[in-house]
NUSEMI-59795 format. One record per residue: residue number from 0; x, y, z of N, C-alpha, C in turn. Coordinates in nm, 3 decimals. Example, Ala and Ser with C-alpha at 12.3 -4.5 7.8 and 13.67 -1.06 7.14 Angstrom:
BEGIN
0 1.319 -0.569 0.780 1.230 -0.450 0.780 1.320 -0.330 0.780;
1 1.285 -0.225 0.708 1.367 -0.106 0.714 1.290 0.003 0.787;
***
This chain:
BEGIN
0 8.540 10.798 10.581 8.509 10.645 10.607 8.605 10.679 10.763;
1 8.571 10.643 10.901 8.617 10.626 10.994 8.730 10.510 11.011;
2 8.848 10.536 11.057 8.952 10.403 11.074 8.866 10.295 11.157;
3 8.928 10.179 11.148 8.912 10.051 11.222 9.035 10.052 11.351;
4 9.014 9.966 11.460 9.096 9.965 11.539 9.079 9.795 11.585;
5 9.212 9.705 11.547 9.187 9.585 11.558 9.252 9.520 11.691;
6 9.236 9.443 11.749 9.315 9.432 11.891 9.307 9.304 11.916;
7 9.458 9.239 11.903 9.483 9.100 11.954 9.469 9.096 12.076;
8 9.407 8.996 12.100 9.307 8.929 12.209 9.294 8.760 12.219;
9 9.382 8.738 12.156 9.387 8.569 12.140 9.461 8.504 12.156;
10 9.590 8.584 12.231 9.727 8.454 12.303 9.640 8.417 12.410;
11 9.779 8.328 12.405 9.740 8.205 12.557 9.788 8.282 12.674;
12 9.880 8.414 12.657 9.909 8.458 12.792 9.992 8.343 12.864;
13 10.071 8.291 12.798 10.179 8.150 12.906 10.243 8.207 12.984;
14 10.282 8.301 12.975 10.444 8.376 13.060 10.345 8.426 13.165;
15 10.183 8.507 13.155 10.130 8.570 13.266 10.048 8.418 13.334;
16 10.020 8.355 13.308 9.935 8.234 13.370 9.819 8.287 13.380;
17 9.755 8.373 13.348 9.581 8.374 13.314 9.535 8.455 13.227;
18 9.424 8.501 13.228 9.375 8.620 13.117 9.408 8.715 13.147;
19 9.516 8.762 13.067 9.555 8.866 13.145 9.463 9.023 13.029;
20 9.410 8.923 12.944 9.305 9.039 12.894 9.192 9.097 12.928;
21 9.120 9.019 13.033 9.062 9.071 13.092 9.017 9.098 13.213;
22 9.199 9.142 13.253 9.202 9.134 13.426 9.235 9.286 13.431;
23 9.118 9.319 13.558 9.053 9.501 13.561 9.201 9.512 13.608;
24 9.258 9.627 13.544 9.382 9.803 13.651 9.341 9.865 13.734;
25 9.218 9.904 13.650 9.184 10.089 13.649 9.084 10.044 13.768;
26 9.023 10.175 13.839 8.967 10.200 13.972 8.843 10.142 13.953;
27 8.768 10.103 13.852 8.656 10.072 13.838 8.634 9.946 13.789;
28 8.732 9.855 13.722 8.789 9.770 13.683 8.809 9.793 13.579;
29 8.841 9.820 13.479 8.880 9.873 13.350 9.009 9.750 13.349;
30 8.983 9.680 13.201 9.173 9.657 13.145 9.176 9.755 13.062;
31 9.336 9.720 13.092 9.406 9.800 12.985 9.381 9.832 12.831;
32 9.257 9.679 12.778 9.231 9.807 12.630 9.101 9.844 12.713;
33 9.036 9.860 12.757 8.914 9.949 12.793 8.995 10.095 12.750;
34 9.122 10.147 12.795 9.184 10.282 12.787 9.214 10.274 12.636;
35 9.256 10.136 12.606 9.283 10.180 12.436 9.145 10.256 12.332;
36 9.021 10.140 12.419 8.939 10.174 12.288 8.867 10.333 12.325;
37 8.876 10.351 12.451 8.886 10.510 12.495 8.930 10.632 12.424;
38 9.046 10.582 12.401 9.127 10.687 12.357 9.131 10.652 12.213;
39 9.071 10.542 12.157 9.074 10.503 12.042 8.922 10.600 11.981;
40 8.826 10.609 12.041 8.698 10.675 12.060 8.734 10.776 12.022;
41 8.862 10.849 12.129 8.859 11.040 12.096 8.911 11.056 12.023;
42 8.980 10.979 11.940 9.089 11.003 11.841 9.036 10.987 11.728;
43 8.885 10.946 11.702 8.801 10.950 11.589 8.799 10.799 11.509;
44 8.827 10.678 11.571 8.821 10.534 11.552 8.688 10.533 11.541;
45 8.607 10.462 11.426 8.444 10.424 11.419 8.444 10.243 11.488;
46 8.524 10.190 11.442 8.541 10.051 11.481 8.645 10.009 11.586;
47 8.538 9.908 11.673 8.681 9.800 11.715 8.666 9.653 11.690;
48 8.767 9.581 11.614 8.804 9.395 11.603 8.831 9.362 11.705;
49 8.750 9.294 11.777 8.846 9.213 11.860 8.915 9.047 11.781;
50 9.000 9.032 11.777 9.052 8.906 11.772 9.028 8.801 11.904;
51 8.985 8.715 11.939 8.984 8.611 12.047 8.965 8.474 11.978;
52 8.975 8.414 12.087 8.933 8.270 12.088 8.791 8.234 12.116;
53 8.778 8.120 12.053 8.616 8.076 12.040 8.559 8.026 12.199;
54 8.688 7.967 12.253 8.680 7.959 12.390 8.596 7.984 12.488;
55 8.671 8.156 12.470 8.613 8.262 12.543 8.571 8.348 12.519;
56 8.508 8.350 12.410 8.423 8.443 12.321 8.311 8.513 12.407;
57 8.212 8.401 12.454 8.101 8.406 12.516 8.141 8.517 12.684;
58 8.243 8.469 12.741 8.282 8.521 12.884 8.360 8.696 12.819;
59 8.375 8.675 12.700 8.473 8.842 12.666 8.313 8.871 12.621;
60 8.263 8.874 12.532 8.174 8.960 12.494 8.031 8.990 12.597;
61 8.058 8.897 12.686 7.986 9.002 12.817 8.081 9.067 12.853;
62 8.150 9.081 12.903 8.227 9.191 12.935 8.230 9.324 12.855;
63 8.287 9.337 12.723 8.333 9.429 12.648 8.133 9.466 12.610;
64 8.075 9.388 12.563 7.917 9.466 12.459 7.874 9.572 12.546;
65 7.839 9.540 12.684 7.747 9.644 12.802 7.768 9.798 12.780;
66 7.955 9.769 12.782 7.985 9.906 12.818 7.971 9.997 12.652;
67 8.042 9.920 12.550 8.049 9.964 12.450 7.946 10.008 12.303;
68 7.841 9.911 12.342 7.748 9.916 12.237 7.694 10.055 12.182;
69 7.707 10.094 12.247 7.654 10.251 12.214 7.726 10.390 12.183;
70 7.870 10.309 12.205 7.988 10.393 12.211 8.049 10.383 12.114;
71 8.055 10.236 12.019 8.139 10.258 11.902 8.126 10.111 11.836;
72 8.081 10.055 11.671 8.071 9.963 11.645 8.167 9.836 11.700;
73 8.153 9.747 11.703 8.188 9.583 11.761 8.177 9.500 11.677;
74 8.312 9.435 11.633 8.299 9.290 11.558 8.373 9.209 11.656;
75 8.403 9.061 11.626 8.414 8.995 11.706 8.506 8.865 11.570;
76 8.645 8.856 11.584 8.653 8.758 11.465 8.790 8.654 11.577;
77 8.764 8.514 11.532 8.849 8.401 11.572 8.975 8.365 11.516;
78 9.063 8.363 11.599 9.207 8.302 11.576 9.200 8.173 11.538;
79 9.216 8.050 11.497 9.149 7.912 11.493 9.323 7.842 11.443;
80 9.337 7.743 11.468 9.457 7.704 11.431 9.480 7.665 11.281;
81 9.338 7.657 11.217 9.293 7.646 11.095 9.251 7.708 10.996;
82 9.248 7.848 11.060 9.216 7.983 10.944 9.310 8.028 10.847;
83 9.274 8.031 10.734 9.314 8.055 10.607 9.460 7.977 10.598;
84 9.458 7.816 10.615 9.572 7.758 10.580 9.556 7.728 10.447;
85 9.451 7.798 10.315 9.467 7.682 10.221 9.482 7.597 10.132;
86 9.388 7.505 10.269 9.370 7.396 10.177 9.485 7.293 10.302;
87 9.597 7.291 10.327 9.653 7.297 10.402 9.632 7.217 10.552;
88 9.676 7.115 10.584 9.666 7.071 10.732 9.775 7.152 10.834;
89 9.713 7.161 10.917 9.833 7.219 11.072 9.849 7.071 11.120;
90 9.977 7.084 11.217 9.986 6.975 11.253 9.930 6.959 11.401;
91 9.884 6.843 11.420 9.826 6.802 11.508 9.856 6.814 11.638;
92 9.986 6.815 11.647 10.052 6.868 11.770 10.094 6.957 11.812;
93 10.033 7.039 11.745 10.069 7.201 11.757 9.956 7.263 11.846;
94 9.988 7.334 11.926 9.867 7.400 12.008 9.896 7.538 12.008;
95 10.023 7.602 12.006 10.040 7.752 11.998 9.979 7.807 11.902;
96 9.951 7.940 11.909 9.854 8.041 11.796 9.968 8.037 11.663;
97 9.966 8.124 11.550 10.012 8.116 11.456 10.064 8.254 11.486;
98 10.036 8.354 11.571 10.105 8.443 11.573 10.044 8.582 11.513;
99 10.124 8.671 11.575 10.028 8.829 11.501 9.986 8.851 11.409;
100 10.103 8.803 11.293 10.043 8.808 11.144 9.955 8.693 11.106;
101 9.898 8.613 11.150 9.821 8.531 11.141 9.665 8.586 11.182;
102 9.707 8.661 11.307 9.608 8.720 11.428 9.501 8.773 11.324;
103 9.598 8.910 11.260 9.546 9.018 11.172 9.465 8.935 11.066;
104 9.565 8.844 10.963 9.465 8.820 10.842 9.299 8.775 10.897;
105 9.326 8.721 11.035 9.198 8.682 11.047 9.064 8.721 11.045;
106 9.091 8.850 11.016 9.037 8.996 11.028 8.954 9.024 10.884;
107 9.051 8.938 10.771 9.012 8.972 10.648 8.841 9.032 10.620;
108 8.774 8.943 10.650 8.629 8.926 10.618 8.539 9.079 10.688;
109 8.650 9.132 10.779 8.521 9.215 10.874 8.606 9.396 10.885;
110 8.720 9.402 10.785 8.788 9.511 10.810 8.810 9.544 10.642;
111 8.747 9.666 10.631 8.725 9.664 10.433 8.818 9.851 10.440;
112 8.889 9.882 10.533 8.894 10.049 10.565 9.038 10.024 10.644;
113 9.134 10.159 10.616 9.221 10.145 10.661 9.251 10.101 10.814;
114 9.344 10.050 10.915 9.311 10.043 11.022 9.446 10.014 11.111;
115 9.426 10.005 11.230 9.548 10.003 11.301 9.541 9.857 11.389;
116 9.641 9.834 11.453 9.652 9.730 11.483 9.693 9.717 11.620;
117 9.654 9.670 11.762 9.723 9.667 11.879 9.732 9.601 11.954;
118 9.790 9.576 12.061 9.787 9.452 12.155 9.668 9.480 12.245;
119 9.648 9.328 12.306 9.532 9.390 12.405 9.598 9.401 12.556;
120 9.737 9.364 12.554 9.792 9.352 12.716 9.859 9.495 12.697;
121 9.863 9.578 12.605 9.947 9.694 12.606 9.941 9.821 12.589;
122 9.925 9.913 12.707 9.915 10.065 12.736 9.975 10.138 12.636;
123 9.901 10.234 12.532 9.995 10.328 12.463 9.942 10.400 12.430;
124 9.862 10.494 12.502 9.829 10.646 12.538 9.750 10.722 12.418;
125 9.738 10.793 12.474 9.616 10.902 12.394 9.731 10.957 12.241;
126 9.808 10.990 12.280 9.894 11.071 12.129 9.913 10.988 12.032;
127 9.955 10.869 12.083 9.960 10.738 11.965 9.858 10.717 11.882;
128 9.691 10.714 12.000 9.616 10.726 11.892 9.584 10.798 11.798;
129 9.580 10.996 11.807 9.564 11.050 11.761 9.651 11.064 11.635;
130 9.794 11.025 11.642 9.882 10.976 11.567 9.841 10.916 11.444;
131 9.770 10.756 11.529 9.742 10.662 11.408 9.670 10.687 11.361;
132 9.556 10.783 11.416 9.439 10.824 11.347 9.404 10.934 11.225;
133 9.554 11.032 11.233 9.566 11.155 11.155 9.629 11.036 10.987;
134 9.755 10.958 11.008 9.797 10.912 10.908 9.695 10.802 10.869;
135 9.605 10.761 10.922 9.517 10.577 10.848 9.407 10.744 10.770;
136 9.395 10.869 10.801 9.244 10.931 10.789 9.348 11.030 10.654;
137 9.454 11.035 10.642 9.553 11.141 10.564 9.633 11.108 10.459;
138 9.700 10.982 10.494 9.825 10.923 10.406 9.816 10.794 10.417;
139 9.734 10.704 10.473 9.762 10.536 10.466 9.720 10.547 10.321;
140 9.767 10.462 10.251 9.746 10.425 10.072 9.846 10.300 10.057;
141 9.768 10.184 9.935 9.828 10.061 9.906 9.971 10.068 9.934;
142 10.056 10.166 9.941 10.165 10.110 9.935 10.266 10.213 10.031;
143 10.184 10.245 10.100 10.170 10.327 10.228 10.131 10.283 10.384;
144 10.228 10.267 10.473 10.207 10.214 10.598 10.269 10.256 10.701;
145 10.234 10.230 10.814 10.316 10.314 10.924 10.322 10.260 11.053;
146 10.378 10.302 11.151 10.433 10.203 11.307 10.481 10.301 11.368;
147 10.387 10.294 11.521 10.413 10.362 11.586 10.566 10.320 11.680;
148 10.646 10.433 11.702 10.801 10.398 11.746 10.759 10.441 11.872;
149 10.811 10.354 11.957 10.827 10.395 12.084 11.010 10.353 12.131;
150 11.085 10.407 12.237 11.225 10.362 12.289 11.232 10.251 12.367;
151 11.306 10.186 12.291 11.322 10.054 12.377 11.367 10.058 12.503;
152 11.427 10.142 12.564 11.457 10.165 12.732 11.346 10.152 12.818;
153 11.244 10.242 12.750 11.117 10.253 12.832 11.019 10.150 12.826;
154 11.030 9.979 12.811 10.979 9.886 12.781 10.939 9.798 12.830;
155 11.064 9.767 12.845 11.092 9.665 12.944 11.059 9.637 13.070;
156 11.051 9.502 13.115 10.975 9.431 13.209 11.094 9.412 13.284;
157 11.086 9.471 13.441 11.186 9.403 13.525 11.195 9.279 13.572;
158 11.115 9.192 13.573 11.086 9.078 13.564 11.085 8.973 13.474;
159 11.131 9.017 13.372 11.180 8.878 13.299 11.205 8.947 13.132;
160 11.255 8.838 13.033 11.294 8.857 12.931 11.125 8.883 12.861;
161 11.137 8.998 12.721 11.056 8.992 12.631 11.072 9.034 12.509;
162 10.949 9.020 12.406 10.983 8.949 12.244 10.977 9.196 12.198;
163 11.041 9.223 12.117 11.052 9.354 12.092 11.112 9.331 11.925;
164 11.011 9.419 11.850 11.045 9.434 11.713 11.183 9.554 11.734;
165 11.314 9.558 11.680 11.330 9.656 11.666 11.356 9.707 11.545;
166 11.336 9.832 11.533 11.315 9.899 11.401 11.475 9.964 11.375;
167 11.464 9.985 11.230 11.637 10.013 11.190 11.552 10.127 11.098;
168 11.577 10.288 11.141 11.531 10.382 11.048 11.592 10.473 10.968;
169 11.557 10.530 10.862 11.623 10.594 10.750 11.621 10.727 10.780;
170 11.695 10.835 10.657 11.673 10.977 10.736 11.497 11.013 10.708;
171 11.482 10.929 10.639 11.299 10.991 10.632 11.234 10.988 10.752;
172 11.269 10.872 10.775 11.159 10.812 10.905 11.096 10.710 10.853;
173 11.163 10.654 10.774 11.101 10.499 10.674 11.192 10.406 10.766;
174 11.083 10.341 10.773 11.147 10.155 10.842 11.240 10.133 10.727;
175 11.345 10.090 10.772 11.433 9.973 10.696 11.420 9.845 10.726;
176 11.395 9.779 10.815 11.398 9.656 10.903 11.357 9.649 10.990;
177 11.302 9.571 11.045 11.244 9.519 11.152 11.294 9.360 11.206;
178 11.368 9.406 11.295 11.368 9.243 11.354 11.349 9.203 11.487;
179 11.256 9.065 11.482 11.189 9.021 11.646 11.299 8.936 11.671;
180 11.280 9.029 11.811 11.432 8.982 11.873 11.312 8.863 12.049;
181 11.287 8.789 12.055 11.185 8.723 12.166 11.247 8.728 12.305;
182 11.373 8.741 12.329 11.448 8.730 12.485 11.515 8.906 12.466;
183 11.487 8.964 12.542 11.537 9.130 12.527 11.515 9.106 12.653;
184 11.628 9.137 12.728 11.623 9.210 12.924 11.725 9.278 12.954;
185 11.723 9.382 13.062 11.787 9.464 13.111 11.909 9.351 13.212;
186 12.024 9.405 13.167 12.149 9.296 13.252 12.229 9.435 13.308;
187 12.218 9.461 13.418 12.319 9.594 13.509 12.270 9.668 13.400;
188 12.376 9.795 13.357 12.363 9.917 13.260 12.335 9.891 13.120;
189 12.301 9.796 13.080 12.318 9.750 12.936 12.160 9.640 12.900;
190 12.152 9.644 12.783 12.053 9.624 12.733 12.091 9.487 12.590;
191 12.010 9.367 12.670 12.095 9.237 12.581 11.986 9.129 12.513;
192 12.019 9.081 12.445 11.909 9.049 12.384 11.987 8.891 12.301;
193 11.884 8.758 12.346 11.983 8.637 12.321 11.921 8.561 12.186;
194 11.994 8.504 12.092 11.920 8.403 11.984 12.058 8.295 11.964;
195 12.072 8.228 11.856 12.111 8.120 11.851 12.272 8.169 11.811;
196 12.304 8.268 11.789 12.476 8.307 11.812 12.557 8.363 11.941;
197 12.447 8.378 11.996 12.489 8.385 12.165 12.390 8.539 12.245;
198 12.493 8.625 12.308 12.417 8.734 12.395 12.449 8.853 12.311;
199 12.382 8.972 12.274 12.420 9.097 12.230 12.352 9.226 12.245;
200 12.386 9.339 12.271 12.368 9.461 12.310 12.313 9.505 12.239;
201 12.218 9.613 12.264 12.110 9.658 12.149 12.086 9.829 12.268;
202 12.125 9.914 12.207 12.106 10.062 12.249 11.960 10.108 12.308;
203 11.953 10.155 12.378 11.818 10.158 12.499 11.689 10.276 12.418;
204 11.795 10.371 12.342 11.731 10.479 12.233 11.640 10.362 12.116;
205 11.695 10.296 12.061 11.664 10.225 11.965 11.483 10.191 11.933;
206 11.483 10.277 11.848 11.300 10.284 11.806 11.245 10.128 11.750;
207 11.136 10.109 11.895 11.127 9.943 11.884 10.925 9.982 11.825;
208 10.843 9.851 11.795 10.777 9.834 11.720 10.676 9.791 11.888;
209 10.595 9.817 11.948 10.529 9.777 12.014 10.400 9.705 11.998;
210 10.425 9.669 11.842 10.264 9.610 11.783 10.173 9.724 11.771;
211 10.236 9.827 11.707 10.106 9.957 11.665 10.147 9.937 11.526;
212 10.045 9.924 11.454 10.068 9.905 11.318 9.927 9.987 11.246;
213 9.983 10.080 11.142 9.863 10.148 11.074 9.875 10.087 10.917;
214 9.743 10.007 10.871 9.791 9.933 10.743 9.639 9.976 10.689;
215 9.667 9.952 10.525 9.554 9.970 10.407 9.491 9.824 10.401;
216 9.361 9.803 10.378 9.383 9.690 10.363 9.325 9.594 10.279;
217 9.411 9.652 10.221 9.472 9.588 10.038 9.586 9.469 10.090;
218 9.626 9.526 10.226 9.714 9.410 10.271 9.670 9.222 10.328;
219 9.586 9.220 10.322 9.511 9.083 10.340 9.553 8.989 10.233;
220 9.532 9.071 10.113 9.558 8.986 9.975 9.690 8.907 10.037;
221 9.817 9.006 9.960 9.951 8.916 10.009 9.956 8.880 10.140;
222 9.905 8.929 10.221 9.944 8.831 10.353 9.869 8.681 10.366;
223 9.794 8.695 10.285 9.727 8.529 10.265 9.794 8.428 10.224;
224 9.848 8.480 10.163 9.942 8.370 10.026 10.081 8.390 10.137;
225 10.105 8.482 10.189 10.229 8.467 10.211 10.215 8.392 10.354;
226 10.130 8.349 10.421 10.119 8.261 10.536 10.091 8.103 10.501;
227 10.048 8.071 10.387 10.021 7.957 10.350 10.204 7.912 10.295;
228 10.225 7.994 10.260 10.411 7.988 10.224 10.504 7.961 10.372;
229 10.453 8.034 10.456 10.491 8.041 10.589 10.467 7.874 10.627;
230 10.342 7.851 10.633 10.295 7.738 10.710 10.384 7.631 10.662;
231 10.359 7.629 10.464 10.417 7.475 10.448 10.582 7.487 10.474;
232 10.643 7.565 10.544 10.770 7.583 10.536 10.798 7.531 10.711;
233 10.706 7.548 10.766 10.709 7.561 10.905 10.657 7.405 10.956;
234 10.607 7.332 10.888 10.500 7.187 10.919 10.588 7.180 11.093;
235 10.693 7.126 10.991 10.747 7.037 11.159 10.777 7.143 11.299;
236 10.785 7.273 11.281 10.815 7.394 11.380 10.677 7.386 11.427;
237 10.644 7.298 11.537 10.544 7.356 11.619 10.534 7.510 11.695;
238 10.684 7.560 11.733 10.688 7.705 11.763 10.671 7.807 11.671;
239 10.725 7.801 11.569 10.692 7.883 11.489 10.601 7.999 11.479;
240 10.620 8.118 11.501 10.492 8.202 11.483 10.516 8.284 11.380;
241 10.462 8.337 11.300 10.403 8.448 11.212 10.404 8.567 11.244;
242 10.498 8.645 11.299 10.496 8.814 11.329 10.426 8.867 11.237;
243 10.393 8.968 11.244 10.352 9.112 11.180 10.489 9.133 11.125;
244 10.608 9.160 11.155 10.700 9.213 11.080 10.739 9.095 10.998;
245 10.697 8.999 10.965 10.692 8.903 10.849 10.665 8.984 10.724;
246 10.556 9.029 10.771 10.446 9.092 10.689 10.471 9.250 10.662;
247 10.558 9.268 10.749 10.611 9.448 10.720 10.714 9.443 10.610;
248 10.791 9.353 10.614 10.964 9.311 10.576 10.904 9.261 10.412;
249 10.828 9.189 10.371 10.737 9.158 10.256 10.682 9.240 10.168;
250 10.621 9.309 10.256 10.572 9.441 10.180 10.689 9.568 10.146;
251 10.767 9.566 10.234 10.876 9.632 10.193 10.965 9.591 10.075;
252 11.017 9.486 10.088 11.143 9.419 9.995 11.100 9.367 9.903;
253 10.911 9.349 9.878 10.865 9.295 9.761 10.755 9.337 9.686;
254 10.747 9.445 9.773 10.558 9.507 9.693 10.615 9.685 9.682;
255 10.762 9.718 9.683 10.796 9.878 9.658 10.675 9.989 9.762;
256 10.664 9.876 9.923 10.587 9.967 10.003 10.685 10.022 10.081;
257 10.652 10.138 10.148 10.736 10.176 10.234 10.633 10.227 10.423;
258 10.697 10.229 10.513 10.650 10.256 10.631 10.664 10.339 10.752;
259 10.626 10.441 10.725 10.682 10.542 10.812 10.674 10.513 10.966;
260 10.798 10.514 11.055 10.775 10.496 11.185 10.713 10.619 11.216;
261 10.604 10.681 11.317 10.570 10.782 11.365 10.600 10.759 11.543;
262 10.747 10.883 11.563 10.794 10.855 11.686 10.649 10.915 11.765;
263 10.611 10.863 11.866 10.530 10.939 12.027 10.566 10.978 12.107;
264 10.482 11.046 12.183 10.526 11.125 12.327 10.442 11.054 12.437;
265 10.385 10.945 12.409 10.326 10.879 12.460 10.405 10.745 12.587;
266 10.342 10.758 12.704 10.434 10.616 12.723 10.365 10.506 12.753;
267 10.459 10.414 12.731 10.447 10.257 12.725 10.463 10.183 12.827;
268 10.324 10.125 12.875 10.328 10.006 12.975 10.256 9.897 12.957;
269 10.327 9.796 12.962 10.211 9.653 12.922 10.259 9.547 13.091;
270 10.206 9.453 13.036 10.191 9.340 13.144 10.224 9.204 13.076;
271 10.329 9.202 13.089 10.362 9.034 13.092 10.380 8.940 13.152;
272 10.443 8.946 13.283 10.421 8.862 13.381 10.351 8.927 13.506;
273 10.308 8.847 13.580 10.199 8.869 13.660 10.335 8.983 13.794;
274 10.431 8.971 13.757 10.482 9.045 13.849 10.468 9.252 13.812;
275 10.454 9.219 13.700 10.427 9.343 13.640 10.299 9.429 13.668;
276 10.191 9.336 13.712 10.037 9.397 13.768 10.063 9.490 13.836;
277 10.138 9.539 13.938 10.152 9.603 14.034 10.151 9.765 13.990;
278 10.257 9.702 13.931 10.324 9.809 13.780 10.236 9.888 13.755;
279 10.159 9.802 13.638 10.070 9.841 13.546 9.922 9.959 13.664;
280 9.923 9.849 13.759 9.801 9.949 13.841 9.847 10.138 13.873;
281 9.959 10.088 13.897 9.997 10.202 14.000 9.988 10.328 13.891;
282 10.091 10.243 13.735 10.068 10.375 13.605 9.962 10.410 13.593;
283 9.834 10.325 13.597 9.679 10.335 13.585 9.620 10.483 13.666;
284 9.676 10.420 13.841 9.661 10.506 13.911 9.662 10.653 13.914;
285 9.802 10.643 13.871 9.874 10.781 13.840 9.771 10.859 13.762;
286 9.777 10.780 13.628 9.728 10.843 13.508 9.561 10.883 13.542;
287 9.473 10.824 13.607 9.357 10.862 13.690 9.397 11.003 13.755;
288 9.515 10.991 13.870 9.520 11.085 13.938 9.518 11.223 13.863;
289 9.612 11.234 13.735 9.613 11.340 13.687 9.532 11.392 13.581;
290 9.412 11.300 13.592 9.313 11.368 13.528 9.315 11.350 13.384;
291 9.387 11.229 13.331 9.427 11.205 13.206 9.291 11.119 13.166;
292 9.255 11.030 13.245 9.150 10.966 13.272 9.056 10.999 13.359;
293 8.909 10.993 13.359 8.786 10.985 13.489 8.834 10.832 13.569;
294 8.748 10.869 13.649 8.779 10.717 13.737 8.662 10.627 13.676;
295 8.599 10.632 13.609 8.537 10.539 13.569 8.490 10.531 13.395;
296 8.578 10.455 13.302 8.540 10.554 13.171 8.415 10.508 13.106;
297 8.349 10.453 13.148 8.208 10.402 13.102 8.092 10.483 13.165;
***
């Protein structure tokens, strides 16, 4: 059974200001997602599942179905505030999605095989998909997941702070811990993050999660209860998010699970702010010029 690619495309893009998931960056109007799907097909993935919001599902499908319908199996899942609450009621004042971990949970009914998770607005590179496919086909198990690791210093934006999951890795290249830092930025020659305790520096060569995970489908069972517990604890916190690292840490701490950190030689780039768009376009243009991709993918 071929592995599945789950693409998180339901974010509100509040920092970017528009629907960056469907913006064209390639010479023939390709989105960043198009390059990820193209690489995934080449690496041997058999299905792509899009996590989207219902309010833009029609436009989204109209953009992707015509070019993918004869190339890879597709499925669509909606991340809504009332999904998988286990009978709980969400705060009516809340408008922010529950986060990436909840988005993954929303795919429970359509994914029954080992699968990878990526962001819609990040470019990951072919090598990363090859390594993910190899892991999912040959090593993934109920107690063994993986994450593709990138170097922190090569993943920052010049136009504002970003969120990154900082990985601590042991001598066997297994993940020890992952901490979501929601305000990381360059400050002269150092990399800084801020939290309630103030400012902290972090090494530029730290391994970070760019949300490229490899999971076994048994993940969904434990995650469902974990999410309900999270909502109960955060009913009054309208900005609380159920991040994928919460799932990962629960897997390691409470389920005797191991997560391999798989380094990649791929260069990552992404678009968080409008000012990032020209840089992303120039990166794509160079990849096309270097014949990594054809001028028109589909």
